[in-house]
C-alpha positions as CSV (number, residue, x, y, z in Angstrom):
1,M,-31.6,2.7,-15.7
2,M,-33.7,-0.5,-15.3
3,K,-30.6,-2.7,-15.5
4,A,-29.0,-0.8,-12.6
5,L,-32.1,-0.9,-10.5
6,G,-32.4,-4.7,-11.2
7,A,-28.8,-5.2,-10.2
8,I,-29.3,-3.3,-7.0
9,A,-32.4,-5.3,-6.2
10,I,-30.5,-8.6,-6.8
11,I,-27.6,-7.4,-4.6
12,L,-30.0,-6.4,-1.8
13,A,-31.8,-9.8,-2.0
14,V,-28.5,-11.7,-1.8
15,L,-27.4,-9.5,1.2
16,L,-30.8,-10.1,3.0
17,A,-30.6,-13.8,2.3
18,G,-27.1,-13.9,3.7
19,G,-28.1,-12.0,6.8
20,A,-31.0,-14.4,7.3
21,I,-28.8,-17.5,7.0
22,T,-26.2,-16.0,9.3
23,S,-28.9,-15.1,11.9
24,N,-30.3,-18.6,11.7
25,L,-26.8,-20.2,12.2
26,L,-26.1,-18.0,15.2
27,S,-29.4,-18.8,16.9
28,S,-29.0,-22.6,16.4
29,D,-26.8,-24.9,18.4
30,L,-24.0,-25.0,15.8
31,A,-21.9,-22.5,17.8
32,I,-19.3,-23.9,20.2
33,Q,-19.9,-22.8,23.8
34,Q,-16.5,-21.7,25.1
35,T,-17.4,-21.8,28.8
36,T,-20.4,-22.3,31.1
37,D,-18.8,-20.4,34.0
38,P,-20.6,-17.0,34.3
39,S,-17.3,-15.3,35.3
40,G,-15.3,-17.1,32.6
41,D,-13.5,-15.1,29.9
42,F,-14.5,-16.1,26.4
43,L,-11.5,-14.3,24.9
44,T,-9.0,-16.6,26.6
45,A,-7.9,-19.4,24.4
46,T,-7.1,-22.9,25.6
47,P,-3.6,-24.2,25.0
48,D,-4.9,-26.5,22.2
49,Q,-6.6,-23.5,20.5
50,A,-3.5,-21.3,20.8
51,A,-1.3,-24.1,19.3
52,A,-3.8,-24.6,16.5
53,F,-3.9,-20.9,15.8
54,L,-0.1,-20.7,15.6
55,L,0.2,-23.7,13.3
56,V,-2.5,-22.4,10.9
57,T,-1.0,-18.9,10.9
58,G,2.5,-20.3,10.2
59,F,1.1,-22.5,7.5
60,I,-0.7,-19.6,5.8
61,L,2.3,-17.3,6.0
62,F,4.7,-20.0,4.7
63,N,2.4,-20.6,1.7
64,V,1.9,-16.9,1.0
65,M,5.7,-16.4,1.0
66,G,6.2,-19.4,-1.2
67,A,3.7,-18.1,-3.7
68,G,5.2,-14.7,-3.6
69,L,8.7,-16.0,-4.2
70,T,7.5,-18.2,-7.1
71,L,5.8,-15.2,-8.7
72,L,9.0,-13.2,-8.2
73,F,11.0,-15.9,-10.0
74,V,8.6,-16.2,-12.9
75,F,8.4,-12.4,-13.4
76,W,12.2,-12.2,-13.2
77,L,12.5,-14.8,-15.9
78,L,9.9,-13.1,-18.1
79,N,11.6,-9.7,-17.7
80,R,15.0,-11.3,-18.6
81,G,13.4,-12.6,-21.7
82,V,11.9,-9.3,-22.6
83,V,15.2,-7.5,-22.1
84,A,17.0,-10.0,-24.2
85,A,14.4,-9.7,-27.0
86,R,14.7,-5.9,-26.9
87,Q,18.5,-6.1,-27.2
88,D,18.3,-8.5,-30.2
89,S,15.8,-6.3,-32.0
90,T,17.9,-3.2,-31.6
91,S,21.1,-4.8,-32.9
């Protein structure tokens, strides 16, 4: 019971510290100001930002697909070996 209570206290302390750090970061000048125009739309991306987003998204998708295909190939080879071993043991 005390271990569980101690774990909960540690988790809450980490969450509170993370919230304090995030709050401090948001209130400082580290954030990039998108526009100074009061009627400006902060949801509109500049052409450079849109191009960077597309490049990063494409890079991530390409790498995820590559990792998936590599795992597919490795598991196929392993399964082929298991099937061959089962056939050898039965005969």
